[in-house]
Residue frames as a rotation matrix with the C-alpha (Angstrom) as fourth column:
MET 1
-0.287 0.899 -0.332 127.03
0.838 0.067 -0.542 90.19
-0.464 -0.433 -0.772 91.32
ARG 2
-0.956 0.144 0.255 124.67
-0.015 -0.894 0.447 92.70
0.293 0.424 0.857 89.87
ILE 3
-0.537 0.809 -0.241 121.35
0.355 -0.043 -0.934 94.04
-0.766 -0.587 -0.264 91.28
GLU 4
-0.601 0.364 0.712 118.97
0.756 -0.031 0.654 94.17
0.260 0.931 -0.257 88.41
SER 5
-0.913 0.139 0.384 116.86
-0.156 -0.988 -0.014 97.26
0.377 -0.073 0.923 88.08
ARG 6
0.031 0.982 -0.188 113.56
-0.201 0.190 0.961 95.51
0.979 0.008 0.203 88.84
TYR 7
0.224 0.002 -0.974 114.91
0.835 0.515 0.193 94.68
0.502 -0.857 0.114 92.37
ASN 8
-0.533 -0.400 0.746 114.88
0.062 -0.897 -0.437 98.35
0.844 -0.187 0.503 93.44
GLY 9
-0.207 0.492 -0.846 113.80
0.970 -0.013 -0.245 99.68
-0.131 -0.870 -0.475 96.71
PRO 10
0.125 0.258 -0.958 114.08
0.015 -0.966 -0.258 103.44
-0.992 0.018 -0.125 96.20
PRO 11
0.905 0.414 -0.103 113.84
-0.120 0.014 -0.993 104.15
-0.409 0.910 0.062 92.53
SER 12
0.599 -0.731 -0.326 117.69
-0.615 -0.159 -0.772 104.38
0.513 0.663 -0.545 91.92
SER 13
-0.504 -0.815 0.288 118.99
-0.839 0.382 -0.389 101.71
0.207 -0.437 -0.875 94.21
GLY 14
-0.524 0.177 -0.833 118.52
-0.018 0.976 0.218 98.05
0.851 0.129 -0.508 95.12
ASN 15
0.657 0.732 0.177 116.02
-0.354 0.092 0.931 96.87
0.665 -0.675 0.320 97.73
GLY 16
0.075 -0.723 0.686 117.95
-0.982 -0.174 -0.077 96.47
0.175 -0.668 -0.723 100.87
GLY 17
0.295 0.211 0.932 116.80
-0.542 0.840 -0.018 92.87
-0.786 -0.500 0.363 101.72
TRP 18
0.978 0.118 0.174 117.33
0.061 0.630 -0.774 91.65
-0.201 0.768 0.609 98.17
SER 19
0.599 -0.799 0.057 120.61
-0.458 -0.401 -0.794 93.20
0.657 0.449 -0.606 97.81
ALA 20
-0.047 -0.446 0.894 121.76
-0.971 0.230 0.064 91.75
-0.234 -0.865 -0.444 101.27
GLY 21
0.604 0.408 0.685 120.51
-0.287 0.913 -0.290 88.37
-0.743 -0.021 0.669 100.07
ILE 22
0.942 -0.326 -0.079 122.60
0.018 0.284 -0.959 88.51
0.335 0.902 0.273 96.97
PHE 23
0.144 -0.958 0.248 125.70
-0.759 -0.268 -0.594 89.46
0.635 -0.103 -0.765 98.86
ALA 24
0.125 -0.100 0.987 125.08
-0.846 0.510 0.159 86.74
-0.519 -0.855 -0.021 101.46
ALA 25
0.892 0.244 0.382 124.79
-0.013 0.856 -0.516 84.12
-0.452 0.455 0.767 98.78
ALA 26
0.729 -0.674 -0.118 127.90
-0.228 -0.077 -0.971 85.32
0.645 0.734 -0.209 97.17
ALA 27
0.026 -0.672 0.740 129.69
-0.979 -0.167 -0.118 84.99
0.203 -0.721 -0.662 100.52
GLY 28
-0.029 0.005 -1.000 128.66
-0.261 0.965 0.012 81.22
0.965 0.261 -0.027 100.63
GLY 29
-0.908 -0.415 -0.056 128.82
-0.097 0.340 -0.935 78.97
0.407 -0.844 -0.349 103.63
ASP 30
-0.125 0.901 -0.415 126.04
0.507 0.417 0.754 77.70
0.853 -0.116 -0.509 105.83
ALA 31
-0.502 -0.009 -0.865 126.58
0.842 -0.234 -0.486 79.95
-0.198 -0.972 0.125 108.87
PRO 32
0.699 0.708 0.099 124.17
0.713 -0.681 -0.168 83.05
-0.052 0.187 -0.981 109.17
VAL 33
-0.476 -0.867 0.145 125.71
0.876 -0.483 -0.011 86.34
0.080 0.122 0.989 108.07
GLU 34
0.378 0.576 -0.725 124.97
0.621 -0.739 -0.263 90.02
-0.687 -0.350 -0.637 108.71
VAL 35
-0.150 -0.326 0.933 125.08
0.945 -0.326 0.038 92.48
0.292 0.888 0.357 105.87
THR 36
0.016 0.021 -1.000 125.81
0.500 -0.866 -0.010 96.26
-0.866 -0.500 -0.024 106.60
LEU 37
0.481 0.168 0.861 124.88
0.856 -0.303 -0.419 98.58
0.190 0.938 -0.290 103.72
ARG 38
-0.304 -0.656 -0.691 127.39
0.717 -0.635 0.287 101.39
-0.627 -0.408 0.664 103.63
ARG 39
-0.721 0.191 -0.666 125.58
-0.426 -0.881 0.208 103.07
-0.547 0.434 0.716 100.79
PRO 40
0.472 0.879 0.065 122.45
-0.505 0.330 -0.798 102.43
-0.723 0.343 0.600 98.63
PRO 41
-0.144 -0.403 0.904 123.23
0.345 0.835 0.427 99.39
-0.927 0.374 0.018 96.40
PRO 42
-0.464 -0.002 -0.886 123.67
-0.680 -0.640 0.357 100.58
-0.568 0.768 0.296 92.86
LEU 43
0.551 0.731 0.403 121.53
-0.165 0.569 -0.806 99.09
-0.818 0.378 0.434 90.07
GLU 44
0.973 -0.135 0.186 122.81
0.218 0.284 -0.934 97.35
0.074 0.949 0.306 86.92
THR 45
0.437 -0.884 0.167 126.36
-0.845 -0.467 -0.260 97.64
0.308 -0.028 -0.951 88.25
GLU 46
0.472 -0.360 -0.805 128.95
0.093 0.928 -0.361 94.89
0.877 0.095 0.471 88.41
LEU 47
0.528 -0.304 0.793 129.88
-0.829 -0.390 0.402 94.51
0.188 -0.869 -0.457 92.12
THR 48
0.096 -0.527 -0.844 132.51
-0.055 0.844 -0.533 92.26
0.994 0.098 0.053 93.65
LEU 49
0.918 0.257 0.303 132.90
-0.344 0.130 0.930 90.60
0.200 -0.958 0.208 97.03
THR 50
0.113 -0.921 -0.372 136.48
0.152 0.386 -0.910 90.32
0.982 0.046 0.184 98.47
ASP 51
-0.701 -0.535 -0.471 137.27
0.494 0.111 -0.862 89.66
0.514 -0.837 0.186 102.13
GLY 52
-0.244 0.805 -0.542 133.73
0.945 0.071 -0.320 90.50
-0.219 -0.590 -0.778 103.15
GLU 53
-0.339 0.166 -0.926 133.52
-0.008 -0.985 -0.173 93.90
-0.941 -0.051 0.335 101.30
VAL 54
0.315 0.594 0.741 131.28
0.874 0.123 -0.470 94.55
-0.370 0.795 -0.480 98.46
ARG 55
-0.320 -0.455 -0.831 132.70
0.093 -0.888 0.450 97.19
-0.943 0.067 0.326 96.06
ASP 56
0.845 0.519 -0.130 131.61
0.007 -0.254 -0.967 98.97
-0.535 0.816 -0.218 92.84
PRO 57
0.707 -0.558 0.436 133.93
0.664 0.311 -0.679 99.18
0.243 0.770 0.590 89.76
ALA 58
0.417 -0.538 0.732 135.45
-0.222 -0.842 -0.492 102.45
0.881 0.042 -0.471 91.14
GLY 59
-0.467 -0.648 -0.601 136.51
0.388 0.461 -0.798 100.50
0.795 -0.606 0.036 94.41
ASP 60
-0.477 0.302 0.825 133.88
-0.718 -0.675 -0.169 102.30
0.506 -0.673 0.539 96.61
LEU 61
-0.997 0.073 -0.027 132.53
0.073 0.752 -0.655 100.41
-0.027 -0.655 -0.755 99.50
VAL 62
-0.321 0.947 -0.006 128.83
-0.415 -0.135 0.900 99.35
0.851 0.292 0.436 99.06
ALA 63
0.728 0.628 0.274 128.44
-0.575 0.342 0.743 96.75
0.373 -0.699 0.610 101.89
GLU 64
-0.531 -0.780 0.332 130.18
-0.828 0.393 -0.400 94.67
0.182 -0.487 -0.854 104.48
VAL 65
0.548 0.668 -0.503 129.36
-0.447 0.743 0.499 90.95
0.707 -0.049 0.706 105.00
ARG 66
-0.503 -0.709 0.494 130.28
-0.769 0.107 -0.631 89.52
0.395 -0.697 -0.599 108.33
PRO 67
-0.637 0.333 -0.695 129.30
0.447 0.894 0.019 86.32
0.628 -0.299 -0.718 110.50
ALA 68
-0.143 0.734 0.664 126.19
-0.474 -0.640 0.605 87.06
0.869 -0.228 0.440 112.37
GLY 69
-0.916 -0.147 0.372 126.36
-0.400 0.374 -0.837 84.58
-0.016 -0.916 -0.401 115.16
ALA 70
-0.653 0.756 0.030 123.08
0.735 0.643 -0.215 83.03
-0.182 -0.119 -0.976 116.42
ILE 71
-0.830 0.536 0.151 119.97
-0.445 -0.801 0.400 84.75
0.336 0.265 0.904 115.14
ASP 72
-0.767 0.562 -0.311 116.96
0.640 0.705 -0.304 84.07
0.049 -0.432 -0.901 117.41
ALA 73
-0.835 0.419 -0.358 114.94
-0.322 -0.898 -0.299 86.96
-0.446 -0.135 0.885 116.43
VAL 74
-0.799 0.598 0.057 111.72
0.490 0.593 0.639 84.98
0.348 0.539 -0.767 115.81
VAL 75
-0.731 0.677 0.086 108.46
-0.679 -0.709 -0.193 86.92
-0.069 -0.200 0.977 115.69
PRO 76
-0.604 0.517 0.607 105.49
0.122 0.813 -0.570 84.67
-0.788 -0.270 -0.554 116.55
PRO 77
-0.977 0.107 0.183 103.28
0.193 0.094 0.977 83.65
0.087 0.990 -0.113 113.76
VAL 78
-0.289 0.957 -0.014 99.58
-0.538 -0.174 -0.825 84.40
-0.792 -0.231 0.565 112.88
ASP 79
-0.076 0.371 0.925 97.24
0.674 0.703 -0.226 82.42
-0.734 0.607 -0.304 110.58
LEU 80
-0.732 -0.173 0.659 96.70
0.680 -0.236 0.694 83.47
0.036 0.956 0.291 106.99
ALA 81
0.250 0.928 0.276 93.28
0.837 -0.351 0.419 85.02
0.486 0.126 -0.865 107.63
ALA 82
0.640 0.011 -0.768 94.78
0.606 -0.622 0.496 87.34
-0.473 -0.783 -0.405 110.25
ALA 83
-0.519 -0.830 -0.205 97.68
0.409 -0.452 0.793 88.50
-0.750 0.328 0.574 107.93
VAL 84
-0.536 0.347 0.769 95.20
0.773 -0.164 0.613 89.14
0.339 0.923 -0.181 105.13
ALA 85
0.577 0.783 -0.232 93.11
0.797 -0.478 0.369 91.29
0.178 -0.398 -0.900 107.49
ALA 86
0.253 -0.630 -0.734 96.20
0.486 -0.573 0.659 93.17
-0.836 -0.524 0.161 108.64
ALA 87
-0.666 -0.645 0.375 97.34
0.629 -0.216 0.747 93.75
-0.401 0.733 0.550 105.08
ALA 88
-0.039 0.714 0.699 94.06
0.913 -0.259 0.315 95.40
0.406 0.650 -0.642 104.19
HIS 89
0.973 0.151 -0.175 95.14
0.216 -0.867 0.449 98.32
-0.084 -0.475 -0.876 106.50
TYR 90
0.099 -0.992 0.071 98.64
0.982 0.110 0.156 98.48
-0.163 0.054 0.985 105.15
PRO 91
0.507 0.281 -0.815 99.53
0.282 -0.947 -0.152 102.20
-0.815 -0.153 -0.559 105.48
GLY 92
-0.678 -0.734 0.021 101.76
0.153 -0.114 0.982 102.01
-0.719 0.669 0.189 102.30
LEU 93
-0.279 0.654 0.703 98.52
0.958 0.240 0.157 101.89
-0.066 0.718 -0.693 100.29
VAL 94
0.810 0.581 -0.082 97.72
0.579 -0.814 -0.053 105.53
-0.097 -0.005 -0.995 101.37
GLU 95
0.760 -0.644 -0.081 101.38
-0.649 -0.760 -0.044 106.95
-0.033 0.086 -0.996 101.82
HIS 96
0.781 -0.577 0.240 104.60
0.519 0.812 0.265 105.18
-0.348 -0.083 0.934 100.81
PRO 97
0.407 -0.650 -0.641 108.04
-0.370 -0.759 0.535 106.83
-0.835 0.019 -0.550 100.67
PHE 98
-0.632 -0.729 -0.263 109.01
-0.593 0.237 0.769 104.28
-0.498 0.642 -0.583 97.87
PRO 99
0.272 0.930 0.247 105.85
-0.640 0.366 -0.676 103.16
-0.719 0.026 0.694 96.07
SER 100
0.646 -0.011 -0.763 107.79
-0.678 0.452 -0.580 101.26
0.352 0.892 0.285 93.40
CYS 101
-0.249 -0.787 0.564 109.75
-0.928 0.360 0.092 99.15
-0.276 -0.500 -0.821 95.84
TYR 102
-0.530 -0.079 -0.844 110.10
-0.555 0.785 0.275 95.54
0.641 0.614 -0.460 94.58
VAL 103
-0.882 0.042 -0.470 108.94
0.314 0.797 -0.516 94.05
0.353 -0.603 -0.716 97.84
CYS 104
-0.433 0.728 -0.532 106.26
0.803 0.044 -0.594 96.27
-0.409 -0.684 -0.604 99.27
GLY 105
-0.911 -0.018 -0.412 105.50
-0.165 -0.900 0.404 98.85
-0.378 0.436 0.817 96.64
PRO 106
-0.047 0.957 0.288 101.78
0.144 0.292 -0.946 99.08
-0.988 -0.003 -0.151 95.83
GLN 107
0.325 0.086 -0.942 102.74
-0.774 -0.548 -0.318 100.33
-0.544 0.832 -0.112 92.29
ARG 108
-0.533 -0.767 -0.358 104.59
-0.837 0.413 0.360 97.15
-0.128 0.491 -0.861 91.45
THR 109
0.601 0.799 -0.023 102.33
-0.789 0.588 -0.181 94.59
-0.131 0.127 0.983 89.89
ASP 110
0.629 -0.453 -0.631 105.46
-0.119 0.747 -0.654 92.39
0.768 0.487 0.416 89.20
GLY 111
-0.413 -0.766 0.493 106.94
-0.668 -0.113 -0.735 92.65
0.619 -0.633 -0.465 92.68
LEU 112
-0.878 -0.054 -0.475 106.44
0.244 0.802 -0.544 90.56
0.411 -0.594 -0.692 95.83
ARG 113
-0.171 0.874 0.454 103.46
-0.309 -0.485 0.818 92.66
0.935 -0.001 0.354 96.91
ILE 114
-0.235 0.043 -0.971 104.07
0.870 0.455 -0.190 92.16
0.434 -0.889 -0.145 100.67
PHE 115
-0.184 0.366 0.912 101.86
-0.094 -0.931 0.354 94.62
0.978 -0.021 0.206 102.32
PRO 116
-0.591 -0.170 -0.788 102.43
0.624 0.523 -0.581 94.59
0.511 -0.835 -0.203 105.97
GLY 117
0.097 0.618 0.780 99.65
-0.202 -0.755 0.624 95.96
0.975 -0.218 0.051 108.23
ARG 118
-0.676 -0.397 0.621 99.56
-0.660 -0.049 -0.749 96.30
0.328 -0.916 -0.230 112.07
LEU 119
-0.226 0.504 -0.834 98.16
0.593 0.750 0.293 93.71
0.773 -0.428 -0.468 114.47
PRO 120
0.731 0.611 0.303 96.42
0.089 -0.526 0.845 94.87
0.676 -0.591 -0.440 117.66
ASP 121
0.814 -0.438 -0.381 99.56
0.475 0.123 0.872 94.10
-0.335 -0.890 0.308 119.64
GLY 122
0.578 -0.549 -0.604 101.70
-0.424 -0.834 0.353 96.32
-0.697 0.052 -0.715 117.42
ARG 123
-0.383 -0.663 0.643 103.35
0.231 0.606 0.761 93.55
-0.895 0.440 -0.079 115.28
THR 124
-0.173 0.251 -0.953 103.08
-0.928 -0.364 0.073 93.67
-0.329 0.897 0.296 111.50
ALA 125
-0.273 0.108 0.956 101.70
0.210 0.976 -0.051 90.77
-0.939 0.186 -0.289 109.42
ALA 126
0.070 0.354 -0.933 101.18
-0.906 -0.369 -0.208 90.17
-0.418 0.859 0.295 105.74
PRO 127
0.717 0.166 0.678 100.45
0.097 0.938 -0.332 87.32
-0.691 0.304 0.656 103.38
PHE 128
-0.063 -0.810 -0.583 103.06
-0.764 -0.337 0.551 86.38
-0.642 0.480 -0.597 100.88
ARG 129
0.891 0.303 0.337 102.37
-0.041 0.794 -0.606 84.38
-0.452 0.526 0.721 97.71
VAL 130
0.044 -0.974 0.221 105.73
0.109 0.225 0.968 82.93
-0.993 -0.019 0.116 96.61
PRO 131
0.243 0.006 -0.970 106.84
-0.861 -0.459 -0.218 83.89
-0.447 0.888 -0.106 93.06
GLU 132
0.991 0.069 -0.116 107.65
-0.121 0.840 -0.529 81.32
0.061 0.538 0.840 90.37
ARG 133
0.306 -0.938 -0.164 111.31
0.240 0.242 -0.940 81.91
0.921 0.249 0.300 90.79
VAL 134
0.967 0.095 0.235 112.61
-0.210 -0.218 0.953 81.50
0.142 -0.971 -0.191 94.40
SER 135
0.076 -0.973 -0.217 116.14
0.333 0.230 -0.915 81.97
0.940 -0.003 0.341 95.71
GLN 136
-0.177 -0.294 -0.939 117.80
0.982 0.012 -0.188 82.89
0.066 -0.956 0.286 99.02
ALA 137
-0.975 -0.212 0.058 117.57
0.211 -0.977 -0.024 86.57
0.062 -0.012 0.998 98.01
THR 138
-0.264 0.950 0.169 113.70
0.016 -0.171 0.985 86.15
0.964 0.263 0.030 97.70
VAL 139
0.366 0.364 -0.857 113.59
0.811 0.327 0.485 85.16
0.457 -0.872 -0.176 101.39
TRP 140
-0.607 -0.619 -0.499 115.95
0.778 -0.591 -0.212 87.97
-0.163 -0.517 0.840 102.43
ALA 141
-0.876 0.250 0.413 113.75
0.005 -0.850 0.527 90.42
0.482 0.463 0.743 100.61
ALA 142
0.186 0.951 -0.248 110.53
0.236 0.202 0.950 89.04
0.954 -0.235 -0.187 102.23
LEU 143
0.284 -0.049 -0.957 112.22
0.946 0.176 0.272 89.46
0.155 -0.983 0.097 105.64
ASP 144
-0.747 -0.639 0.181 113.17
0.627 -0.769 -0.128 93.06
0.221 0.018 0.975 104.95
CYS 145
-0.645 0.492 0.586 110.13
-0.166 -0.838 0.521 95.38
0.746 0.238 0.621 104.61
PRO 146
0.350 0.891 -0.291 107.78
0.283 0.195 0.939 93.88
0.893 -0.411 -0.184 107.10
GLY 147
0.113 -0.344 -0.932 110.17
0.993 0.052 0.101 94.80
0.014 -0.938 0.348 109.88
GLY 148
-0.828 -0.443 0.343 110.61
0.505 -0.855 0.115 98.18
0.242 0.269 0.932 108.46
TRP 149
-0.323 0.866 0.381 106.91
-0.084 -0.428 0.900 98.84
0.943 0.259 0.211 108.54
ALA 150
0.283 0.380 -0.881 106.87
0.887 0.247 0.391 98.10
0.366 -0.892 -0.267 112.31
VAL 151
-0.202 -0.353 -0.914 108.57
0.745 -0.661 0.090 101.56
-0.636 -0.663 0.396 112.69
LEU 152
-0.889 -0.036 0.457 107.66
0.375 -0.632 0.678 103.37
0.265 0.774 0.575 109.41
ALA 153
-0.050 0.934 -0.354 104.88
0.830 -0.158 -0.534 105.91
-0.555 -0.320 -0.768 109.67
PRO 154
0.609 0.378 0.697 103.56
0.751 -0.559 -0.352 108.81
0.257 0.738 -0.624 107.65
GLY 155
0.800 -0.368 0.474 106.24
-0.337 -0.929 -0.153 111.54
0.497 -0.037 -0.867 107.51
ARG 156
0.488 -0.571 0.660 108.71
-0.712 0.176 0.679 109.15
-0.504 -0.802 -0.321 109.19
PRO 157
0.802 -0.206 -0.561 110.86
-0.339 0.616 -0.711 107.38
0.492 0.760 0.425 106.43
TYR 158
0.328 -0.794 0.512 113.57
-0.517 0.302 0.800 104.91
-0.790 -0.527 -0.312 107.38
LEU 159
0.492 -0.335 -0.804 116.00
-0.679 0.430 -0.595 102.91
0.545 0.838 -0.016 105.22
LEU 160
0.983 -0.149 -0.110 117.69
0.183 0.881 0.436 99.60
0.032 -0.449 0.893 105.98
GLY 161
0.516 -0.848 0.119 121.04
-0.856 -0.515 0.042 99.88
0.026 -0.123 -0.992 107.44
ARG 162
-0.699 -0.712 0.070 121.99
-0.710 0.678 -0.188 96.41
0.087 -0.181 -0.980 108.54
ILE 163
0.553 0.833 0.006 120.28
-0.825 0.547 0.141 92.94
0.114 -0.083 0.990 108.30
GLY 164
-0.755 -0.654 0.046 121.27
-0.655 0.755 -0.033 89.56
-0.014 -0.055 -0.998 109.43
ALA 165
0.312 0.949 0.039 119.15
-0.943 0.315 -0.110 86.54
-0.117 -0.002 0.993 108.55
VAL 166
-0.740 -0.334 0.584 118.99
-0.326 0.937 0.123 82.77
-0.589 -0.099 -0.802 108.69
VAL 167
-0.054 0.734 -0.677 117.20
-0.995 0.020 0.102 80.77
0.088 0.679 0.729 106.03
ALA 168
-0.276 -0.108 0.955 115.99
-0.520 0.852 -0.054 77.43
-0.808 -0.511 -0.292 107.18
ALA 169
-0.317 0.298 0.900 114.19
0.701 0.713 0.011 76.45
-0.639 0.635 -0.435 103.95
LEU 170
-0.949 0.148 -0.277 113.01
-0.298 -0.699 0.650 77.97
-0.097 0.700 0.708 100.74
PRO 171
-0.070 0.985 0.155 109.32
-0.281 0.130 -0.951 78.10
-0.957 -0.110 0.268 100.19
GLU 172
-0.441 0.069 0.895 107.72
0.670 0.688 0.277 76.53
-0.597 0.722 -0.350 97.11
PRO 173
-0.980 0.197 0.017 106.53
-0.117 -0.649 0.752 78.60
0.159 0.735 0.659 94.07
GLY 174
-0.311 0.950 0.030 102.98
-0.173 -0.088 0.981 79.51
0.935 0.300 0.192 94.71
ASP 175
-0.373 0.145 -0.916 103.00
0.873 0.390 -0.294 78.82
0.314 -0.909 -0.272 98.47
GLU 176
0.471 0.579 0.665 100.83
0.048 -0.770 0.636 81.12
0.881 -0.268 -0.391 100.54
CYS 177
-0.364 -0.671 -0.646 103.20
0.773 0.169 -0.611 82.18
0.519 -0.722 0.457 103.35
VAL 178
0.863 0.494 0.106 102.89
0.350 -0.736 0.579 84.75
0.365 -0.463 -0.808 106.20
VAL 179
-0.315 -0.917 0.247 105.46
0.512 -0.383 -0.769 87.28
0.799 -0.116 0.589 107.20
THR 180
0.806 0.451 -0.384 105.53
0.560 -0.371 0.740 88.87
0.191 -0.812 -0.552 110.64
GLY 181
-0.250 -0.881 0.401 107.55
0.422 -0.473 -0.774 91.85
0.871 -0.024 0.490 112.00
ALA 182
0.704 0.428 -0.567 108.10
0.676 -0.157 0.720 93.47
0.219 -0.890 -0.399 115.23
LEU 183
0.368 -0.562 0.741 109.78
-0.210 -0.826 -0.523 96.62
0.906 0.037 -0.422 116.56
VAL 184
0.204 -0.377 -0.903 112.21
0.827 0.560 -0.047 95.86
0.523 -0.738 0.426 119.34
ARG 185
0.276 -0.112 -0.955 113.48
0.731 -0.620 0.284 99.31
-0.623 -0.777 -0.090 120.22
VAL 186
0.675 -0.138 0.725 114.22
0.498 -0.640 -0.585 102.77
0.545 0.756 -0.363 118.83
ASP 187
0.318 -0.706 -0.633 117.54
0.789 -0.174 0.590 104.38
-0.526 -0.687 0.501 119.75
GLY 188
-0.331 -0.300 -0.895 117.79
-0.188 -0.908 0.374 107.96
-0.925 0.292 0.244 118.40
ARG 189
0.021 0.290 -0.957 117.69
-0.956 -0.274 -0.104 107.50
-0.292 0.917 0.271 114.57
LYS 190
-0.787 -0.340 -0.514 118.13
-0.449 0.888 0.100 103.73
0.422 0.310 -0.852 114.77
ALA 191
0.287 0.863 0.415 115.35
-0.936 0.344 -0.068 101.17
-0.201 -0.369 0.907 114.99
LEU 192
-0.866 -0.489 0.100 115.92
-0.479 0.871 0.114 97.52
-0.143 0.051 -0.988 115.76
VAL 193
0.244 0.952 -0.185 113.33
-0.957 0.205 -0.207 95.15
-0.159 0.227 0.961 114.18
HIS 194
-0.750 -0.325 0.577 112.83
-0.229 0.945 0.235 91.47
-0.621 0.044 -0.782 113.85
THR 195
0.057 0.765 -0.641 111.00
-0.993 -0.021 -0.114 89.59
-0.100 0.644 0.759 111.09
SER 196
-0.565 -0.133 0.814 109.97
-0.185 0.982 0.031 85.91
-0.804 -0.133 -0.580 110.50
LEU 197
-0.253 0.518 -0.817 108.55
-0.939 0.073 0.336 83.99
0.233 0.852 0.468 107.43
TYR 198
-0.376 0.317 0.871 106.30
-0.382 0.803 -0.458 81.09
-0.844 -0.504 -0.181 107.83
GLY 199
-0.952 0.032 -0.304 105.24
-0.264 0.413 0.871 78.56
0.153 0.910 -0.385 105.38
PRO 200
-0.233 0.971 -0.063 101.68
-0.615 -0.097 0.782 77.42
0.753 0.221 0.619 104.56
ASP 201
0.282 0.348 -0.894 102.00
0.388 0.811 0.438 74.74
0.878 -0.470 0.094 107.32
GLY 202
0.940 0.130 0.315 103.22
-0.171 -0.618 0.767 77.22
0.295 -0.775 -0.559 109.90
VAL 203
0.550 -0.821 -0.152 106.80
0.806 0.475 0.352 76.06
-0.216 -0.317 0.924 109.89
LEU 204
0.607 -0.449 -0.656 109.42
-0.186 -0.883 0.432 78.80
-0.772 -0.140 -0.619 110.30
LEU 205
0.782 -0.400 0.478 111.33
0.607 0.313 -0.731 79.21
0.143 0.862 0.487 106.98
GLY 206
-0.192 -0.870 0.453 113.51
0.668 -0.454 -0.589 82.21
0.719 0.190 0.669 107.84
ALA 207
0.823 0.388 -0.414 114.17
0.565 -0.630 0.533 85.00
-0.055 -0.673 -0.738 110.43
ALA 208
-0.105 -0.730 0.676 116.06
0.603 -0.587 -0.540 88.26
0.791 0.350 0.502 110.47
ARG 209
0.450 0.107 -0.887 117.06
0.710 -0.645 0.282 91.02
-0.541 -0.757 -0.367 112.81
ALA 210
-0.004 -0.360 0.933 117.72
0.881 -0.442 -0.167 94.44
0.473 0.821 0.319 111.22
THR 211
-0.226 -0.035 -0.973 118.59
0.583 -0.806 -0.107 98.03
-0.780 -0.592 0.202 112.00
TRP 212
0.233 0.411 0.881 116.70
0.927 -0.367 -0.074 100.70
0.293 0.835 -0.467 110.13
ILE 213
-0.650 -0.525 -0.549 117.99
0.652 -0.757 -0.049 104.31
-0.390 -0.390 0.834 110.00
ALA 214
0.460 0.838 -0.294 115.66
0.641 -0.542 -0.544 107.35
-0.615 0.062 -0.786 109.96
ARG 215
0.052 -0.379 0.924 116.29
0.951 -0.264 -0.162 109.61
0.305 0.887 0.347 106.92
């Protein structure tokens, strides 16, 4: 496994959702899995997965992949127009801890450009135009940042620590999807969030629960 440099979150490490999706795909199987990131996933580095442990060439632990059990962390959908309106107020357009993030970085013209803005009830929502190349990791990535932005705020950076996801179906290239996110609770430095991805017809394509850690 290798996290290519274009799939970064912070400038020097992989986007958490994309990286977790790569690890989950390598684990195989149909049951949902949960990925715990033990350190920022290194870029352009050959990684191996053995007995649920992702390690770098030096043998250092990068992540753990475990069965997730049932994932029922579904955030209700909104229509595309509401998601577009929310994205216009995406706080990351003004202040972003990692503006080159592959998923939600405004500097990335070649990224997923998912810009989650707040809805009146506190949830986040964003439109998502599916790229030409779609994989399980694409869905995991799309399910990452919209949950994080339910807790992120100016001067309050968080990083993904753990994510468990279920992918019901892959969207088609060019589809106009909607991603929603919600903050469940904050416990000290940890925040539990949920995210959901909906297709153009409103069908649920994927859902995730994740723990974000304040820096």
